[in-house]
C-alpha positions in Angstrom: -18.7 -57.6 -23.4 -15.2 -57.9 -24.8 -12.2 -58.8 -22.7 -10.0 -55.7 -22.5 -6.9 -57.9 -21.8 -7.3 -60.0 -25.0 -5.6 -58.9 -28.2 -8.4 -60.0 -30.4 -10.7 -57.5 -28.6 -8.7 -54.7 -30.2 -9.4 -55.7 -33.8 -11.5 -53.7 -36.2 -12.1 -53.4 -39.9 -10.8 -50.4 -41.7 -11.4 -49.8 -45.4 -8.1 -49.5 -47.2 -9.3 -46.2 -48.7 -9.2 -44.6 -45.2 -5.5 -45.3 -44.7 -3.9 -41.9 -45.3 -1.1 -42.2 -47.9 0.0 -38.5 -47.7 -0.3 -35.5 -45.5 -3.1 -32.9 -45.9 -2.2 -29.3 -46.8 -2.4 -27.2 -44.7 -1.6 -29.5 -41.9 -4.2 -28.1 -39.5 -7.0 -28.8 -42.1 -7.1 -32.4 -40.8 -10.3 -33.6 -39.1 -10.4 -33.6 -35.3 -12.7 -35.9 -33.3 -13.1 -34.5 -29.8 -14.3 -36.8 -27.0 -15.3 -35.1 -23.7 -15.2 -37.8 -20.9 -17.1 -35.6 -18.4 -20.2 -35.2 -20.7 -19.7 -38.3 -22.9 -20.0 -35.8 -25.8 -18.4 -36.4 -29.3 -17.7 -33.4 -31.5 -16.5 -33.4 -35.1 -14.2 -30.5 -35.7 -11.2 -29.3 -37.7 -7.7 -29.4 -36.2 -7.2 -25.6 -36.6 -10.0 -25.1 -34.1 -8.4 -27.3 -31.4 -8.0 -24.4 -29.0 -11.8 -24.2 -28.7 -11.8 -27.5 -26.8 -8.7 -27.2 -24.6 -9.2 -26.5 -20.9 -8.0 -23.1 -19.6 -5.5 -24.4 -17.0 -3.3 -26.7 -19.1 0.3 -27.7 -19.3 1.2 -29.1 -22.7 4.1 -31.4 -23.6 5.4 -32.3 -27.0 8.1 -34.6 -28.4 11.1 -32.9 -30.1 12.6 -36.0 -31.6 13.8 -35.8 -35.3 13.2 -38.6 -37.8 16.4 -40.0 -39.4 16.6 -40.9 -43.1 16.9 -44.4 -41.7 16.2 -46.5 -44.8 19.1 -47.2 -47.1 19.6 -49.5 -50.1 22.9 -51.3 -50.8 24.4 -54.6 -51.9 26.3 -57.6 -50.6 29.7 -58.7 -51.9 27.7 -61.1 -54.1 25.9 -58.2 -55.8 22.6 -59.1 -54.2 20.4 -56.2 -53.3 19.9 -55.4 -49.6 17.6 -52.9 -47.7 18.6 -51.8 -44.2 16.4 -49.9 -41.7 18.3 -48.3 -38.8 16.3 -48.7 -35.6 18.5 -47.2 -32.9 22.0 -46.6 -31.7 23.4 -48.9 -29.1 26.6 -48.6 -27.0 30.1 -48.6 -28.5 29.1 -47.3 -32.0 26.9 -50.3 -32.6 23.4 -50.0 -34.1 20.3 -52.1 -34.0 18.9 -52.5 -37.5 16.4 -54.5 -39.6 17.6 -56.0 -42.9 15.6 -57.2 -45.9 17.6 -60.0 -47.4 19.5 -63.0 -46.0 22.7 -62.1 -44.0 25.0 -64.1 -41.8 27.4 -63.1 -39.0 30.3 -61.3 -40.7 28.3 -60.4 -43.8 29.5 -57.0 -45.2 27.0 -54.6 -46.8 28.0 -51.8 -49.2 26.1 -48.5 -49.7 26.6 -45.2 -51.5 29.1 -42.6 -50.2 31.5 -45.5 -49.3 29.4 -46.5 -46.4 29.8 -50.1 -45.3 28.2 -52.2 -42.5 29.4 -55.4 -40.8 26.9 -57.8 -39.2 28.1 -58.6 -35.7 25.0 -60.0 -34.1 21.8 -61.8 -35.3 18.9 -61.6 -32.9 16.0 -64.0 -32.6 13.4 -61.3 -33.1 14.7 -60.6 -36.6 16.8 -57.6 -35.8 20.6 -57.4 -36.4 23.4 -55.5 -34.7 25.9 -53.8 -37.1 28.9 -51.6 -37.1 29.2 -48.9 -39.8 32.5 -47.7 -41.3 33.8 -46.0 -44.4 35.2 -48.3 -47.1 38.9 -49.0 -46.6 38.6 -47.7 -43.0 37.0 -50.8 -41.4 38.8 -50.4 -38.0 37.3 -46.9 -37.5 33.7 -47.3 -36.5 31.3 -44.5 -37.3 29.6 -42.8 -34.4 25.9 -41.8 -34.5 26.4 -38.2 -35.6 28.8 -39.2 -38.4 26.4 -41.9 -39.6 23.4 -39.4 -39.6 25.4 -37.0 -41.8 25.8 -39.8 -44.4 22.2 -40.9 -44.1 21.1 -37.4 -44.8 22.8 -37.8 -48.2 21.9 -41.3 -49.1 19.0 -42.3 -46.9 15.2 -42.3 -47.3 12.5 -41.2 -44.9 11.3 -44.5 -43.3 7.6 -44.3 -44.1 5.5 -46.8 -42.1 4.8 -50.1 -43.9 1.1 -49.4 -44.4 1.9 -46.3 -46.5 2.4 -48.4 -49.6 4.6 -46.1 -51.7 8.1 -44.9 -52.0 9.1 -41.8 -50.0 9.2 -38.5 -51.9 10.9 -35.1 -51.3 7.6 -33.9 -49.7 7.9 -36.5 -47.0 11.1 -35.0 -45.8 9.0 -32.1 -44.6 5.6 -33.7 -44.0 6.9 -36.6 -41.9 8.9 -34.2 -39.6 7.4 -32.0 -36.9 7.8 -28.3 -37.0 9.8 -28.5 -33.7 11.9 -31.6 -34.5 15.3 -31.0 -33.0 17.2 -34.2 -31.9 17.9 -36.9 -34.4 17.1 -40.4 -33.2 13.6 -41.4 -34.4 12.7 -43.8 -37.2 9.0 -42.8 -36.9 7.4 -39.4 -36.4 5.4 -38.5 -33.3 2.4 -38.2 -35.6 0.0 -36.3 -33.4 2.3 -33.4 -33.8 2.2 -33.4 -37.6 -1.1 -31.4 -37.6 0.4 -28.1 -36.4 1.0 -25.1 -38.6 3.5 -22.4 -37.4 0.6 -20.0 -36.9 -1.5 -22.5 -34.7 1.6 -23.6 -32.8 2.3 -19.9 -32.0 -1.2 -19.3 -30.8 -1.0 -22.3 -28.4 2.4 -21.2 -27.2 1.1 -17.7 -26.5 -1.8 -18.9 -24.4 -0.4 -22.0 -22.7 3.3 -22.2 -23.2 4.8 -25.3 -24.7 7.2 -27.9 -23.1 9.4 -30.3 -24.9 10.8 -33.7 -24.0 12.4 -36.3 -26.2 11.5 -39.9 -27.0 13.2 -41.5 -30.0 10.4 -43.4 -31.7 11.6 -46.9 -32.8 10.3 -49.3 -35.4 8.7 -51.3 -32.5 5.9 -48.8 -32.5 4.4 -50.5 -35.5 4.8 -54.0 -34.2 1.4 -55.7 -33.6 0.7 -57.6 -30.4 0.9 -61.2 -31.4 0.0 -62.9 -28.1 -3.6 -63.2 -27.0 -3.0 -62.1 -23.5 -1.8 -58.5 -23.9 0.0 -58.5 -20.6 2.3 -61.2 -22.0 3.4 -58.8 -24.8 7.2 -57.9 -24.6 7.1 -54.2 -24.9 9.8 -52.5 -27.0 12.0 -49.9 -25.4 12.9 -46.4 -26.7 15.4 -43.9 -25.4 14.0 -40.8 -23.7 15.3 -37.6 -22.1 13.5 -35.0 -19.9 15.4 -31.7 -19.3 15.5 -30.3 -15.8 13.3 -27.4 -16.9 10.7 -29.9 -18.4 10.9 -32.0 -15.2 10.0 -28.9 -13.1 7.0 -28.3 -15.4 5.8 -31.9 -14.9 6.2 -31.7 -11.2 4.1 -28.5 -10.9 1.5 -29.4 -13.5 -2.1 -30.0 -12.4 -3.7 -30.6 -15.8 -1.5 -32.2 -18.5 -2.1 -32.6 -22.2 0.2 -35.1 -23.8 0.6 -34.5 -27.6 0.9 -38.1 -28.8 1.4 -41.5 -27.4 5.2 -41.1 -27.2 4.8 -38.1 -24.9 2.2 -40.0 -22.8 4.5 -42.9 -22.3 7.5 -40.7 -21.4 5.5 -38.7 -18.8 3.9 -41.8 -17.3 7.3 -43.6 -17.1 8.8 -40.6 -15.3 5.8 -40.6 -12.9 6.5 -44.3 -12.1 10.3 -44.4 -12.1 11.3 -40.8 -11.4 13.9 -41.2 -14.2 14.7 -38.3 -16.6 16.6 -40.4 -19.1 17.0 -44.0 -20.1 15.0 -46.6 -21.9 11.2 -46.3 -21.7 9.4 -49.7 -22.0 6.1 -48.6 -20.4 3.0 -50.4 -21.8 -0.2 -48.5 -21.0 -3.4 -50.4 -21.3 -6.7 -50.8 -19.3 -4.8 -52.8 -16.6 -2.1 -50.0 -16.4 -3.8 -46.6 -16.6 -2.3 -43.1 -16.7 -1.6 -41.6 -13.4 -0.6 -38.0 -14.3 -1.7 -37.4 -18.0 -5.2 -36.0 -18.0 -5.7 -35.3 -21.7 -4.5 -37.0 -24.9 -4.1 -35.8 -28.5 -3.4 -38.7 -30.8 -4.0 -40.1 -34.3 -6.1 -43.2 -35.1 -4.0 -46.4 -34.7 -3.5 -49.9 -36.0 -5.7 -52.8 -34.9 -4.2 -55.0 -32.2 -1.4 -52.4 -31.5 0.0 -51.2 -28.2 -1.1 -47.7 -29.3 -4.8 -48.5 -29.5 -4.4 -50.2 -26.1 -2.9 -47.0 -24.8 -6.0 -45.1 -25.9 -8.1 -47.7 -24.1 -6.1 -47.0 -21.0 -7.7 -43.5 -21.0 -11.3 -44.3 -22.0 -11.7 -48.1 -21.9 -12.0 -50.7 -24.7 -15.7 -50.3 -25.5 -15.5 -46.5 -25.8 -12.3 -46.7 -27.9 -13.9 -49.1 -30.4 -17.1 -47.0 -30.4 -15.1 -43.9 -31.3 -13.1 -45.7 -34.0 -16.4 -47.0 -35.5 -17.7 -43.4 -35.6 -14.5 -42.2 -37.1 -14.7 -44.8 -39.9 -18.3 -44.0 -40.6 -17.5 -40.3 -40.8 -14.6 -41.0 -43.2 -11.7 -40.0 -41.0 -8.3 -40.7 -42.3 -6.2 -43.2 -40.3 -2.7 -43.8 -39.1 0.5 -41.6 -39.5 -0.7 -39.1 -42.0 -4.3 -39.4 -40.9 -6.7 -37.3 -38.7 -6.6 -36.7 -35.0 -8.6 -37.4 -31.8 -8.6 -35.3 -28.7 -9.6 -36.8 -25.4 -10.4 -34.3 -22.7 
């Protein structure tokens, strides 16, 4: 019996060939593994048939965050190449970023469209804090919306590190949900990538759809690197719940969270009664969901907080069993991969 509080217990072997490198077309032709907890039944299906498995009385929540073209390439004054990944906006027009290449405090970075960055903090975890400005206007710091406008011109979709290729024009559509609305994410809420307009409309017509926002950060890909999972410092991500959405949460008796980001947001609200702020909730077998009944999600990295979140619903042993079954049945894994529905 594995220890569900040890990181090593969440390891598994995945053939490289089953890491999805691009989206399927149409999106709802992805595979869907359905696990019914009441009957302990496993069903192999296609995502377009998901409504066949959803309970009648259901309140559905999705994440309307929008992925920024957060990866940009530039140079230092020395001419050395640099790669910068925007993670999230901070206060006072400061931004948390990750940089490939050696930088010091005060290092200036130069990009296309006269965009410049100044390093103002160096953090122990490898992240950096920068201010952006236009060349020759260093005293005027760019705000988030102004920066996003420039990134839309010069930036690249920040594909996850395990998708071992450069981004393409197709990724600008494929790595964005149909209902993405509010810029702020550097990773897509990938369980939502499987919907087509037609399927989304069918679900809307039957159940209604409710939207909240959690801006997914780069920390979502960070593996747990301590053996005791409860010692893991959980990353935080900004979230917002509208008053209309809050009312739906408060009245819901049977909740389907579309994705881990939605799950964490709903569960954070249930614990803190906050409708905006920084969500740093770590769901795992020692901290189980209290309001989310059903989960739609993709298949996640070994030793990640995301696979631990799945285990918070169904336990470690069942999680590993379902992952083994998915691997044997040639499911595609990770961001562009297939889906699992837990009911």
